[in-house]
Backbone and ligand atoms as CSV (ligand in chain L), in Angstrom:
chain,resi,resn,atom,element,x,y,z
A,1,MET,N,N,8.896,-13.391,0.015
A,1,MET,CA,C,9.334,-12.175,0.702
A,1,MET,C,C,8.530,-10.961,0.217
A,2,ILE,N,N,8.324,-10.018,1.131
A,2,ILE,CA,C,7.486,-8.858,0.822
A,2,ILE,C,C,8.352,-7.636,0.499
A,3,GLY,N,N,7.958,-6.928,-0.531
A,3,GLY,CA,C,8.508,-5.604,-0.812
A,3,GLY,C,C,7.434,-4.586,-0.539
A,4,VAL,N,N,7.769,-3.527,0.193
A,4,VAL,CA,C,6.766,-2.528,0.557
A,4,VAL,C,C,7.069,-1.227,-0.193
A,5,LEU,N,N,6.028,-0.634,-0.767
A,5,LEU,CA,C,6.136,0.669,-1.429
A,5,LEU,C,C,5.505,1.730,-0.535
A,6,VAL,N,N,6.220,2.834,-0.340
A,6,VAL,CA,C,5.756,3.883,0.574
A,6,VAL,C,C,5.958,5.264,-0.053
A,7,SER,N,N,5.204,6.235,0.487
A,7,SER,CA,C,5.377,7.636,0.074
A,7,SER,C,C,5.273,8.591,1.258
A,8,GLY,N,N,4.867,8.094,2.427
A,8,GLY,CA,C,4.498,9.033,3.495
A,8,GLY,C,C,5.051,8.682,4.858
A,9,ASN,N,N,4.141,8.672,5.831
A,9,ASN,CA,C,4.555,8.454,7.223
A,9,ASN,C,C,4.982,7.026,7.512
A,10,GLY,N,N,4.400,6.079,6.812
A,10,GLY,CA,C,4.816,4.694,6.986
A,10,GLY,C,C,4.207,3.973,8.168
A,11,THR,N,N,3.038,4.445,8.641
A,11,THR,CA,C,2.444,3.719,9.769
A,11,THR,C,C,1.974,2.329,9.331
A,12,ASN,N,N,1.585,2.193,8.070
A,12,ASN,CA,C,1.202,0.850,7.592
A,12,ASN,C,C,2.424,-0.043,7.413
A,13,LEU,N,N,3.545,0.520,6.983
A,13,LEU,CA,C,4.799,-0.248,6.965
A,13,LEU,C,C,5.120,-0.717,8.384
A,14,GLN,N,N,4.959,0.188,9.346
A,14,GLN,CA,C,5.239,-0.169,10.738
A,14,GLN,C,C,4.360,-1.335,11.190
A,15,ALA,N,N,3.102,-1.313,10.783
A,15,ALA,CA,C,2.190,-2.404,11.159
A,15,ALA,C,C,2.656,-3.732,10.563
A,16,LEU,N,N,3.159,-3.694,9.333
A,16,LEU,CA,C,3.665,-4.926,8.702
A,16,LEU,C,C,4.889,-5.430,9.456
A,17,LEU,N,N,5.761,-4.502,9.853
A,17,LEU,CA,C,6.967,-4.888,10.592
A,17,LEU,C,C,6.602,-5.420,11.981
A,18,ASP,N,N,5.658,-4.744,12.638
A,18,ASP,CA,C,5.238,-5.170,13.971
A,18,ASP,C,C,4.604,-6.558,13.933
A,19,ALA,N,N,3.987,-6.876,12.789
A,19,ALA,CA,C,3.362,-8.198,12.626
A,19,ALA,C,C,4.403,-9.269,12.270
A,20,ARG,N,N,5.650,-8.847,12.201
A,20,ARG,CA,C,6.791,-9.749,11.919
A,20,ARG,C,C,6.645,-10.438,10.567
A,21,LEU,N,N,6.094,-9.722,9.622
A,21,LEU,CA,C,6.022,-10.252,8.260
A,21,LEU,C,C,7.408,-10.121,7.610
A,22,PRO,N,N,7.716,-10.999,6.665
A,22,PRO,CA,C,9.057,-11.006,6.081
A,22,PRO,C,C,9.250,-9.907,5.034
A,23,VAL,N,N,9.525,-8.695,5.516
A,23,VAL,CA,C,9.749,-7.559,4.611
A,23,VAL,C,C,11.220,-7.552,4.203
A,24,ALA,N,N,11.469,-7.698,2.897
A,24,ALA,CA,C,12.845,-7.821,2.398
A,24,ALA,C,C,13.388,-6.502,1.872
A,25,ALA,N,N,12.511,-5.586,1.487
A,25,ALA,CA,C,12.971,-4.330,0.892
A,25,ALA,C,C,11.840,-3.313,0.938
A,26,VAL,N,N,12.223,-2.035,1.032
A,26,VAL,CA,C,11.243,-0.943,1.066
A,26,VAL,C,C,11.643,0.090,0.017
A,27,ALA,N,N,10.731,0.370,-0.910
A,27,ALA,CA,C,11.005,1.353,-1.959
A,27,ALA,C,C,10.016,2.507,-1.842
A,28,ALA,N,N,10.506,3.703,-2.213
A,28,ALA,CA,C,9.665,4.899,-2.151
A,28,ALA,C,C,9.805,5.680,-3.451
A,29,ASN,N,N,8.809,6.529,-3.741
A,29,ASN,CA,C,8.945,7.414,-4.894
A,29,ASN,C,C,9.501,8.769,-4.488
A,30,VAL,N,N,9.497,9.028,-3.174
A,30,VAL,CA,C,10.066,10.279,-2.649
A,30,VAL,C,C,10.763,9.957,-1.334
A,31,ASP,N,N,11.692,10.806,-0.962
A,31,ASP,CA,C,12.298,10.663,0.357
A,31,ASP,C,C,11.189,10.951,1.379
A,32,CYS,N,N,10.926,10.022,2.271
A,32,CYS,CA,C,9.777,10.194,3.169
A,32,CYS,C,C,10.079,9.555,4.526
A,33,ARG,N,N,9.253,9.922,5.484
A,33,ARG,CA,C,9.473,9.460,6.867
A,33,ARG,C,C,9.418,7.946,6.988
A,34,ALA,N,N,8.644,7.314,6.121
A,34,ALA,CA,C,8.488,5.857,6.198
A,34,ALA,C,C,9.836,5.139,6.147
A,35,LEU,N,N,10.774,5.672,5.384
A,35,LEU,CA,C,12.044,4.967,5.160
A,35,LEU,C,C,12.806,4.753,6.467
A,36,ALA,N,N,12.663,5.685,7.387
A,36,ALA,CA,C,13.382,5.573,8.663
A,36,ALA,C,C,12.883,4.405,9.497
A,37,ARG,N,N,11.711,3.913,9.190
A,37,ARG,CA,C,11.151,2.799,9.969
A,37,ARG,C,C,11.752,1.452,9.576
A,38,ALA,N,N,12.444,1.433,8.422
A,38,ALA,CA,C,12.889,0.150,7.863
A,38,ALA,C,C,14.062,-0.463,8.618
A,39,GLY,N,N,14.782,0.350,9.396
A,39,GLY,CA,C,15.909,-0.186,10.175
A,39,GLY,C,C,16.950,-0.809,9.265
A,40,GLU,N,N,17.219,-2.107,9.466
A,40,GLU,CA,C,18.263,-2.806,8.698
A,40,GLU,C,C,17.777,-3.226,7.307
A,41,ILE,N,N,16.501,-3.111,7.063
A,41,ILE,CA,C,15.936,-3.557,5.781
A,41,ILE,C,C,16.384,-2.591,4.682
A,42,PRO,N,N,16.864,-3.111,3.535
A,42,PRO,CA,C,17.296,-2.218,2.457
A,42,PRO,C,C,16.174,-1.302,1.984
A,43,THR,N,N,16.526,-0.034,1.759
A,43,THR,CA,C,15.560,0.946,1.251
A,43,THR,C,C,16.163,1.637,0.028
A,44,ARG,N,N,15.281,2.128,-0.824
A,44,ARG,CA,C,15.770,2.936,-1.943
A,44,ARG,C,C,14.662,3.852,-2.433
A,45,VAL,N,N,15.041,5.080,-2.780
A,45,VAL,CA,C,14.097,6.039,-3.356
A,45,VAL,C,C,14.222,5.993,-4.869
A,46,PHE,N,N,13.091,5.750,-5.522
A,46,PHE,CA,C,13.031,5.748,-6.990
A,46,PHE,C,C,12.277,7.000,-7.422
A,47,SER,N,N,12.983,8.122,-7.409
A,47,SER,CA,C,12.361,9.390,-7.789
A,47,SER,C,C,12.166,9.438,-9.301
A,48,LEU,N,N,11.065,10.035,-9.722
A,48,LEU,CA,C,10.825,10.179,-11.164
A,48,LEU,C,C,11.914,11.011,-11.828
A,49,HIS,N,N,12.555,11.888,-11.052
A,49,HIS,CA,C,13.602,12.754,-11.618
A,49,HIS,C,C,14.793,11.954,-12.134
A,50,GLY,N,N,14.977,10.758,-11.615
A,50,GLY,CA,C,16.152,9.969,-11.991
A,50,GLY,C,C,15.963,9.115,-13.239
A,51,PHE,N,N,14.780,9.188,-13.852
A,51,PHE,CA,C,14.471,8.290,-14.979
A,51,PHE,C,C,13.802,9.071,-16.106
A,52,PRO,N,N,13.972,8.581,-17.350
A,52,PRO,CA,C,13.378,9.299,-18.480
A,52,PRO,C,C,11.855,9.288,-18.463
A,53,ASP,N,N,11.268,8.251,-17.919
A,53,ASP,CA,C,9.804,8.215,-17.834
A,53,ASP,C,C,9.380,7.279,-16.708
A,54,ARG,N,N,8.091,7.276,-16.444
A,54,ARG,CA,C,7.544,6.522,-15.319
A,54,ARG,C,C,7.712,5.004,-15.523
A,55,GLU,N,N,7.554,4.558,-16.770
A,55,GLU,CA,C,7.683,3.123,-17.060
A,55,GLU,C,C,9.080,2.630,-16.712
A,56,ARG,N,N,10.101,3.426,-17.085
A,56,ARG,CA,C,11.468,2.966,-16.785
A,56,ARG,C,C,11.777,3.067,-15.289
A,57,ARG,N,N,11.189,4.031,-14.627
A,57,ARG,CA,C,11.342,4.077,-13.163
A,57,ARG,C,C,10.719,2.826,-12.542
A,58,ASP,N,N,9.514,2.483,-12.994
A,58,ASP,CA,C,8.821,1.332,-12.415
A,58,ASP,C,C,9.550,0.021,-12.732
A,59,ALA,N,N,10.128,-0.076,-13.932
A,59,ALA,CA,C,10.892,-1.280,-14.288
A,59,ALA,C,C,12.110,-1.420,-13.385
A,60,ALA,N,N,12.794,-0.311,-13.127
A,60,ALA,CA,C,13.974,-0.344,-12.253
A,60,ALA,C,C,13.576,-0.718,-10.823
A,61,MET,N,N,12.453,-0.207,-10.384
A,61,MET,CA,C,11.979,-0.510,-9.027
A,61,MET,C,C,11.605,-1.991,-8.924
A,62,ALA,N,N,10.971,-2.522,-9.958
A,62,ALA,CA,C,10.623,-3.952,-9.966
A,62,ALA,C,C,11.894,-4.805,-9.955
A,63,ASP,N,N,12.882,-4.426,-10.749
A,63,ASP,CA,C,14.159,-5.165,-10.777
A,63,ASP,C,C,14.796,-5.182,-9.394
A,64,TRP,N,N,14.816,-4.027,-8.768
A,64,TRP,CA,C,15.462,-3.908,-7.460
A,64,TRP,C,C,14.745,-4.778,-6.421
A,65,LEU,N,N,13.422,-4.741,-6.436
A,65,LEU,CA,C,12.657,-5.562,-5.481
A,65,LEU,C,C,12.890,-7.048,-5.761
A,66,ALA,N,N,12.793,-7.446,-7.028
A,66,ALA,CA,C,12.988,-8.865,-7.371
A,66,ALA,C,C,14.388,-9.311,-6.965
A,67,GLY,N,N,15.356,-8.428,-7.108
A,67,GLY,CA,C,16.732,-8.731,-6.699
A,67,GLY,C,C,16.865,-8.965,-5.204
A,68,HIS,N,N,15.916,-8.487,-4.440
A,68,HIS,CA,C,15.894,-8.732,-2.994
A,68,HIS,C,C,14.954,-9.893,-2.638
A,69,GLY,N,N,14.563,-10.655,-3.638
A,69,GLY,CA,C,13.762,-11.852,-3.372
A,69,GLY,C,C,12.286,-11.585,-3.180
A,70,VAL,N,N,11.835,-10.398,-3.571
A,70,VAL,CA,C,10.429,-10.036,-3.344
A,70,VAL,C,C,9.512,-10.765,-4.332
A,71,ASP,N,N,8.458,-11.390,-3.798
A,71,ASP,CA,C,7.448,-11.977,-4.680
A,71,ASP,C,C,6.029,-11.540,-4.283
A,72,LEU,N,N,5.932,-10.669,-3.306
A,72,LEU,CA,C,4.653,-10.049,-2.946
A,72,LEU,C,C,4.937,-8.578,-2.633
A,73,VAL,N,N,4.219,-7.694,-3.300
A,73,VAL,CA,C,4.418,-6.260,-3.108
A,73,VAL,C,C,3.229,-5.700,-2.334
A,74,VAL,N,N,3.515,-4.860,-1.346
A,74,VAL,CA,C,2.449,-4.204,-0.590
A,74,VAL,C,C,2.603,-2.688,-0.724
A,75,CYS,N,N,1.581,-2.047,-1.285
A,75,CYS,CA,C,1.552,-0.592,-1.351
A,75,CYS,C,C,0.985,-0.091,-0.026
A,76,ALA,N,N,1.837,0.535,0.762
A,76,ALA,CA,C,1.446,0.990,2.098
A,76,ALA,C,C,1.519,2.512,2.115
A,77,GLY,N,N,0.477,3.135,1.551
A,77,GLY,CA,C,0.505,4.588,1.423
A,77,GLY,C,C,1.408,5.024,0.291
A,78,TYR,N,N,1.456,4.240,-0.780
A,78,TYR,CA,C,2.256,4.597,-1.961
A,78,TYR,C,C,1.367,5.400,-2.894
A,79,MET,N,N,1.792,6.604,-3.246
A,79,MET,CA,C,0.887,7.556,-3.884
A,79,MET,C,C,1.125,7.761,-5.377
A,80,HIS,N,N,1.801,6.831,-6.035
A,80,HIS,CA,C,1.876,6.870,-7.498
A,80,HIS,C,C,1.146,5.658,-8.063
A,81,LEU,N,N,0.521,5.847,-9.226
A,81,LEU,CA,C,-0.023,4.688,-9.944
A,81,LEU,C,C,1.143,3.850,-10.453
A,82,LEU,N,N,0.961,2.529,-10.480
A,82,LEU,CA,C,1.999,1.640,-11.018
A,82,LEU,C,C,1.716,1.364,-12.495
A,83,THR,N,N,2.760,1.362,-13.294
A,83,THR,CA,C,2.591,1.163,-14.738
A,83,THR,C,C,2.860,-0.302,-15.110
A,84,ALA,N,N,2.567,-0.627,-16.365
A,84,ALA,CA,C,2.633,-2.024,-16.831
A,84,ALA,C,C,3.972,-2.713,-16.554
A,85,PRO,N,N,5.114,-2.053,-16.748
A,85,PRO,CA,C,6.370,-2.768,-16.494
A,85,PRO,C,C,6.498,-3.270,-15.049
A,86,PHE,N,N,5.842,-2.604,-14.127
A,86,PHE,CA,C,5.849,-3.074,-12.733
A,86,PHE,C,C,4.752,-4.123,-12.524
A,87,LEU,N,N,3.539,-3.800,-12.984
A,87,LEU,CA,C,2.394,-4.701,-12.779
A,87,LEU,C,C,2.658,-6.071,-13.399
A,88,ASP,N,N,3.302,-6.081,-14.561
A,88,ASP,CA,C,3.537,-7.348,-15.264
A,88,ASP,C,C,4.572,-8.231,-14.563
A,89,ARG,N,N,5.397,-7.625,-13.726
A,89,ARG,CA,C,6.405,-8.406,-12.999
A,89,ARG,C,C,5.802,-9.144,-11.802
A,90,PHE,N,N,4.695,-8.615,-11.265
A,90,PHE,CA,C,4.105,-9.205,-10.052
A,90,PHE,C,C,2.597,-9.433,-10.266
A,91,PRO,N,N,2.226,-10.280,-11.239
A,91,PRO,CA,C,0.796,-10.422,-11.540
A,91,PRO,C,C,0.015,-10.995,-10.355
A,92,GLN,N,N,-1.066,-10.326,-10.004
A,92,GLN,CA,C,-1.929,-10.735,-8.863
A,92,GLN,C,C,-1.154,-10.793,-7.550
A,93,ARG,N,N,-0.052,-10.070,-7.479
A,93,ARG,CA,C,0.817,-10.150,-6.305
A,93,ARG,C,C,1.130,-8.760,-5.746
A,94,ILE,N,N,0.222,-7.815,-5.958
A,94,ILE,CA,C,0.423,-6.471,-5.408
A,94,ILE,C,C,-0.827,-6.079,-4.631
A,95,LEU,N,N,-0.651,-5.793,-3.344
A,95,LEU,CA,C,-1.758,-5.374,-2.480
A,95,LEU,C,C,-1.685,-3.875,-2.238
A,96,ASN,N,N,-2.865,-3.270,-2.075
A,96,ASN,CA,C,-2.926,-1.861,-1.692
A,96,ASN,C,C,-3.929,-1.707,-0.560
A,97,VAL,N,N,-3.640,-0.772,0.332
A,97,VAL,CA,C,-4.614,-0.424,1.376
A,97,VAL,C,C,-5.127,0.976,1.077
A,98,HIS,N,N,-6.441,1.145,1.251
A,98,HIS,CA,C,-7.057,2.430,0.907
A,98,HIS,C,C,-8.096,2.798,1.970
A,99,PRO,N,N,-8.112,4.087,2.389
A,99,PRO,CA,C,-8.997,4.485,3.495
A,99,PRO,C,C,-10.403,4.871,3.073
A,100,SER,N,N,-11.080,3.964,2.363
A,100,SER,CA,C,-12.513,4.127,2.081
A,100,SER,C,C,-13.060,2.758,1.721
A,101,LEU,N,N,-14.370,2.709,1.579
A,101,LEU,CA,C,-15.004,1.490,1.068
A,101,LEU,C,C,-15.047,1.617,-0.451
A,102,LEU,N,N,-14.001,1.136,-1.102
A,102,LEU,CA,C,-13.963,1.230,-2.571
A,102,LEU,C,C,-15.138,0.457,-3.161
A,103,PRO,N,N,-15.721,0.926,-4.272
A,103,PRO,CA,C,-15.216,1.962,-5.181
A,103,PRO,C,C,-15.523,3.405,-4.763
A,104,ASP,N,N,-16.081,3.632,-3.577
A,104,ASP,CA,C,-16.317,5.014,-3.145
A,104,ASP,C,C,-14.995,5.686,-2.775
A,105,PHE,N,N,-14.852,6.915,-3.158
A,105,PHE,CA,C,-13.757,7.782,-2.737
A,105,PHE,C,C,-12.354,7.238,-3.030
A,106,PRO,N,N,-12.055,6.938,-4.290
A,106,PRO,CA,C,-10.681,6.608,-4.643
A,106,PRO,C,C,-9.810,7.873,-4.583
A,107,GLY,N,N,-8.509,7.700,-4.703
A,107,GLY,CA,C,-7.618,8.867,-4.778
A,107,GLY,C,C,-6.901,9.152,-3.481
A,108,ALA,N,N,-6.269,10.316,-3.450
A,108,ALA,CA,C,-5.337,10.645,-2.364
A,108,ALA,C,C,-6.009,11.283,-1.146
A,109,HIS,N,N,-7.326,11.598,-1.247
A,109,HIS,CA,C,-7.977,12.339,-0.155
A,109,HIS,C,C,-9.269,11.654,0.266
A,110,ALA,N,N,-9.213,10.350,0.393
A,110,ALA,CA,C,-10.439,9.568,0.585
A,110,ALA,C,C,-11.189,9.945,1.862
A,111,ILE,N,N,-10.473,10.208,2.929
A,111,ILE,CA,C,-11.158,10.501,4.199
A,111,ILE,C,C,-11.853,11.861,4.106
A,112,ASP,N,N,-11.139,12.861,3.603
A,112,ASP,CA,C,-11.741,14.189,3.423
A,112,ASP,C,C,-12.912,14.127,2.447
A,113,ASP,N,N,-12.768,13.326,1.406
A,113,ASP,CA,C,-13.833,13.225,0.405
A,113,ASP,C,C,-15.088,12.597,1.009
A,114,ALA,N,N,-14.895,11.600,1.866
A,114,ALA,CA,C,-16.054,10.969,2.516
A,114,ALA,C,C,-16.750,11.967,3.440
A,115,LEU,N,N,-15.957,12.757,4.167
A,115,LEU,CA,C,-16.541,13.780,5.051
A,115,LEU,C,C,-17.284,14.821,4.234
A,116,ALA,N,N,-16.669,15.278,3.154
A,116,ALA,CA,C,-17.283,16.320,2.322
A,116,ALA,C,C,-18.586,15.830,1.688
A,117,ALA,N,N,-18.656,14.530,1.416
A,117,ALA,CA,C,-19.858,13.966,0.791
A,117,ALA,C,C,-20.960,13.700,1.812
A,118,GLY,N,N,-20.642,13.879,3.108
A,118,GLY,CA,C,-21.635,13.638,4.147
A,118,GLY,C,C,-21.905,12.168,4.403
A,119,ALA,N,N,-20.941,11.307,4.073
A,119,ALA,CA,C,-21.112,9.870,4.306
A,119,ALA,C,C,-21.264,9.588,5.799
A,120,GLU,N,N,-22.129,8.649,6.137
A,120,GLU,CA,C,-22.271,8.252,7.548
A,120,GLU,C,C,-21.323,7.120,7.884
A,121,THR,N,N,-20.980,6.361,6.864
A,121,THR,CA,C,-20.085,5.223,7.048
A,121,THR,C,C,-19.017,5.270,5.966
A,122,THR,N,N,-17.780,5.054,6.381
A,122,THR,CA,C,-16.720,4.866,5.399
A,122,THR,C,C,-15.981,3.599,5.804
A,123,GLY,N,N,-14.678,3.504,5.558
A,123,GLY,CA,C,-14.018,2.269,5.949
A,123,GLY,C,C,-12.651,2.116,5.340
A,124,VAL,N,N,-12.239,0.871,5.239
A,124,VAL,CA,C,-10.906,0.519,4.732
A,124,VAL,C,C,-11.079,-0.624,3.741
A,125,THR,N,N,-10.338,-0.526,2.641
A,125,THR,CA,C,-10.331,-1.609,1.656
A,125,THR,C,C,-8.901,-2.053,1.401
A,126,VAL,N,N,-8.680,-3.357,1.349
A,126,VAL,CA,C,-7.410,-3.916,0.864
A,126,VAL,C,C,-7.747,-4.637,-0.435
A,127,HIS,N,N,-6.979,-4.326,-1.485
A,127,HIS,CA,C,-7.311,-4.915,-2.798
A,127,HIS,C,C,-6.046,-5.212,-3.584
A,128,LEU,N,N,-6.214,-6.072,-4.577
A,128,LEU,CA,C,-5.138,-6.326,-5.523
A,128,LEU,C,C,-5.057,-5.144,-6.481
A,129,VAL,N,N,-3.844,-4.794,-6.858
A,129,VAL,CA,C,-3.630,-3.586,-7.660
A,129,VAL,C,C,-3.650,-3.913,-9.147
A,130,ASP,N,N,-4.385,-3.066,-9.891
A,130,ASP,CA,C,-4.282,-3.095,-11.352
A,130,ASP,C,C,-3.889,-1.689,-11.799
A,131,ALA,N,N,-4.068,-1.397,-13.078
A,131,ALA,CA,C,-3.557,-0.126,-13.594
A,131,ALA,C,C,-4.413,1.076,-13.196
A,132,GLY,N,N,-5.554,0.846,-12.576
A,132,GLY,CA,C,-6.473,1.945,-12.258
A,132,GLY,C,C,-6.127,2.634,-10.940
A,133,LEU,N,N,-6.901,3.689,-10.642
A,133,LEU,CA,C,-6.713,4.435,-9.402
A,133,LEU,C,C,-7.538,3.765,-8.300
A,134,ASP,N,N,-6.860,3.018,-7.426
A,134,ASP,CA,C,-7.511,2.318,-6.323
A,134,ASP,C,C,-8.614,1.379,-6.827
A,135,THR,N,N,-8.310,0.689,-7.921
A,135,THR,CA,C,-9.207,-0.340,-8.447
A,135,THR,C,C,-8.523,-1.700,-8.313
A,136,GLY,N,N,-9.231,-2.762,-8.695
A,136,GLY,CA,C,-8.675,-4.112,-8.593
A,136,GLY,C,C,-9.471,-4.920,-7.589
A,137,PRO,N,N,-9.406,-6.260,-7.696
A,137,PRO,CA,C,-10.236,-7.139,-6.864
A,137,PRO,C,C,-10.027,-6.912,-5.358
A,138,VAL,N,N,-11.155,-6.832,-4.647
A,138,VAL,CA,C,-11.104,-6.580,-3.203
A,138,VAL,C,C,-10.731,-7.861,-2.455
A,139,VAL,N,N,-9.803,-7.719,-1.532
A,139,VAL,CA,C,-9.347,-8.844,-0.708
A,139,VAL,C,C,-9.982,-8.765,0.685
A,140,ALA,N,N,-10.123,-7.554,1.195
A,140,ALA,CA,C,-10.724,-7.374,2.526
A,140,ALA,C,C,-11.263,-5.950,2.619
A,141,ARG,N,N,-12.377,-5.814,3.313
A,141,ARG,CA,C,-12.869,-4.449,3.580
A,141,ARG,C,C,-13.624,-4.451,4.896
A,142,GLU,N,N,-13.599,-3.292,5.551
A,142,GLU,CA,C,-14.271,-3.182,6.849
A,142,GLU,C,C,-14.857,-1.788,6.976
A,143,GLN,N,N,-16.075,-1.732,7.478
A,143,GLN,CA,C,-16.738,-0.444,7.649
A,143,GLN,C,C,-16.230,0.283,8.890
A,144,VAL,N,N,-16.234,1.617,8.802
A,144,VAL,CA,C,-15.904,2.462,9.950
A,144,VAL,C,C,-16.938,3.585,9.981
A,145,PRO,N,N,-17.668,3.744,11.116
A,145,PRO,CA,C,-18.630,4.856,11.192
A,145,PRO,C,C,-17.905,6.201,11.193
A,146,VAL,N,N,-18.472,7.183,10.499
A,146,VAL,CA,C,-17.817,8.499,10.417
A,146,VAL,C,C,-17.809,9.198,11.779
A,147,GLU,N,N,-18.919,9.070,12.525
A,147,GLU,CA,C,-18.976,9.728,13.850
A,147,GLU,C,C,-18.354,8.848,14.924
A,148,PRO,N,N,-17.664,9.394,15.898
A,148,PRO,CA,C,-17.315,10.804,16.061
A,148,PRO,C,C,-16.174,11.222,15.130
A,149,ARG,N,N,-16.412,12.319,14.442
A,149,ARG,CA,C,-15.470,12.773,13.415
A,149,ARG,C,C,-14.066,13.037,13.956
A,150,ALA,N,N,-13.996,13.512,15.194
A,150,ALA,CA,C,-12.690,13.888,15.760
A,150,ALA,C,C,-11.711,12.721,15.782
A,151,THR,N,N,-12.243,11.514,15.824
A,151,THR,CA,C,-11.348,10.351,15.908
A,151,THR,C,C,-11.380,9.502,14.640
A,152,LEU,N,N,-11.994,10.031,13.570
A,152,LEU,CA,C,-12.166,9.204,12.364
A,152,LEU,C,C,-10.828,8.746,11.772
A,153,VAL,N,N,-9.894,9.656,11.619
A,153,VAL,CA,C,-8.603,9.303,11.000
A,153,VAL,C,C,-7.912,8.217,11.821
A,154,GLU,N,N,-7.906,8.426,13.103
A,154,GLU,CA,C,-7.274,7.463,14.020
A,154,GLU,C,C,-7.947,6.082,13.920
A,155,ARG,N,N,-9.284,6.077,13.858
A,155,ARG,CA,C,-10.003,4.794,13.797
A,155,ARG,C,C,-9.779,4.100,12.458
A,156,ILE,N,N,-9.710,4.885,11.387
A,156,ILE,CA,C,-9.433,4.283,10.075
A,156,ILE,C,C,-8.029,3.680,10.068
A,157,HIS,N,N,-7.075,4.416,10.586
A,157,HIS,CA,C,-5.705,3.880,10.609
A,157,HIS,C,C,-5.631,2.605,11.443
A,158,ALA,N,N,-6.336,2.571,12.535
A,158,ALA,CA,C,-6.303,1.364,13.382
A,158,ALA,C,C,-6.815,0.152,12.597
A,159,VAL,N,N,-7.858,0.364,11.809
A,159,VAL,CA,C,-8.389,-0.751,10.993
A,159,VAL,C,C,-7.373,-1.131,9.916
A,160,GLU,N,N,-6.784,-0.131,9.266
A,160,GLU,CA,C,-5.757,-0.421,8.244
A,160,GLU,C,C,-4.637,-1.273,8.834
A,161,HIS,N,N,-4.202,-0.887,10.024
A,161,HIS,CA,C,-3.035,-1.550,10.615
A,161,HIS,C,C,-3.339,-2.989,11.024
A,162,ARG,N,N,-4.607,-3.324,11.105
A,162,ARG,CA,C,-5.021,-4.711,11.371
A,162,ARG,C,C,-5.272,-5.460,10.060
A,163,LEU,N,N,-6.012,-4.792,9.140
A,163,LEU,CA,C,-6.443,-5.479,7.911
A,163,LEU,C,C,-5.276,-5.758,6.951
A,164,LEU,N,N,-4.366,-4.800,6.806
A,164,LEU,CA,C,-3.298,-4.958,5.802
A,164,LEU,C,C,-2.336,-6.093,6.161
A,165,PRO,N,N,-1.804,-6.146,7.381
A,165,PRO,CA,C,-0.930,-7.283,7.712
A,165,PRO,C,C,-1.650,-8.620,7.606
A,166,ALA,N,N,-2.928,-8.651,7.991
A,166,ALA,CA,C,-3.681,-9.917,7.908
A,166,ALA,C,C,-3.811,-10.362,6.454
A,167,ALA,N,N,-4.088,-9.422,5.560
A,167,ALA,CA,C,-4.239,-9.772,4.140
A,167,ALA,C,C,-2.905,-10.220,3.548
A,168,ALA,N,N,-1.829,-9.552,3.923
A,168,ALA,CA,C,-0.502,-9.937,3.407
A,168,ALA,C,C,-0.128,-11.327,3.915
A,169,ARG,N,N,-0.388,-11.573,5.186
A,169,ARG,CA,C,-0.073,-12.894,5.752
A,169,ARG,C,C,-0.872,-13.986,5.050
A,170,GLU,N,N,-2.132,-13.693,4.817
A,170,GLU,CA,C,-3.019,-14.647,4.138
A,170,GLU,C,C,-2.461,-15.006,2.754
A,171,MET,N,N,-1.968,-14.023,2.037
A,171,MET,CA,C,-1.420,-14.306,0.703
A,171,MET,C,C,-0.156,-15.150,0.793
A,172,LEU,N,N,0.664,-14.884,1.791
A,172,LEU,CA,C,1.891,-15.677,1.957
A,172,LEU,C,C,1.544,-17.114,2.332
A,173,VAL,N,N,0.590,-17.262,3.223
A,173,VAL,CA,C,0.197,-18.607,3.691
A,173,VAL,C,C,-0.412,-19.404,2.528
A,174,ARG,N,N,-1.260,-18.727,1.755
A,174,ARG,CA,C,-1.943,-19.410,0.652
A,174,ARG,C,C,-0.942,-19.942,-0.364
A,175,GLU,N,N,0.124,-19.163,-0.590
A,175,GLU,CA,C,1.069,-19.614,-1.627
A,175,GLU,C,C,1.913,-20.783,-1.126
A,176,ARG,N,N,2.042,-20.920,0.200
A,176,ARG,CA,C,2.840,-22.034,0.737
A,176,ARG,C,C,2.011,-23.316,0.817
A,177,ALA,N,N,0.667,-23.171,0.811
A,177,ALA,CA,C,-0.218,-24.321,1.000
A,177,ALA,C,C,-0.177,-25.264,-0.203
L,1,LIG,C1,C,-3.071,5.352,4.521
L,1,LIG,O1,O,-4.228,5.850,5.143
L,1,LIG,C2,C,-3.420,4.652,3.233
L,1,LIG,O2,O,-4.631,3.956,3.280
L,1,LIG,C3,C,-3.493,5.807,2.275
L,1,LIG,O3,O,-2.391,6.599,2.631
L,1,LIG,C4,C,-2.191,6.498,4.042
L,1,LIG,C5,C,-0.727,6.226,4.294
L,1,LIG,O4,O,-0.424,6.262,5.664
L,1,LIG,N1,N,-3.432,5.373,0.923
L,1,LIG,C6,C,-4.161,5.920,-0.060
L,1,LIG,O5,O,-4.869,6.880,0.098
L,1,LIG,C7,C,-4.013,5.239,-1.413
L,1,LIG,N2,N,-4.899,5.808,-2.348
L,1,LIG,P1,P,0.978,5.667,6.187
L,1,LIG,O6,O,2.074,6.280,5.306
L,1,LIG,O7,O,1.065,6.163,7.588
L,1,LIG,O8,O,0.915,4.172,6.088
């Protein structure tokens, strides 16, 4: 079962749901629009304000997901780094989607950073999560031409919404084989 971590609009969560992947729980670090997309699926906000430190917040979030049968975590626009108590609970079982060709343009503003750098090509990367900022082994990546700029965000999101569900499905299928 998949647990999805979100912080924003949740269009990638929507893509996972539209792909009929088995999403068992959705957790967020802030109250965000993504949560409304979950429908009947259990959701919970794990705000840093509710915990003495980030490690204990992440441990509680891991407990909650595991309690819902989650064995694959997908970061779908989740904007906090995950700490060891979370990473250690799901070794090699956390995917992230990022709007650049990593290792180029990590961080929260990858599309703007690619534009500011004058890149002609950017893209989307899906990777396994480690303790770094948008680092970890790459599972899938696809190039997206920067021009026409007016539609770049839309085109990147379209690729994300295809690549992320495919990568999650692949991991589920592989573990059943
Ligand atoms: C997506 O573009 C995702 O790749 C990006 O946040 C957006 C979330 O959109 N993630 C990162 O930048 C991670 N460093 P969504 O909330 O509509 O899925």
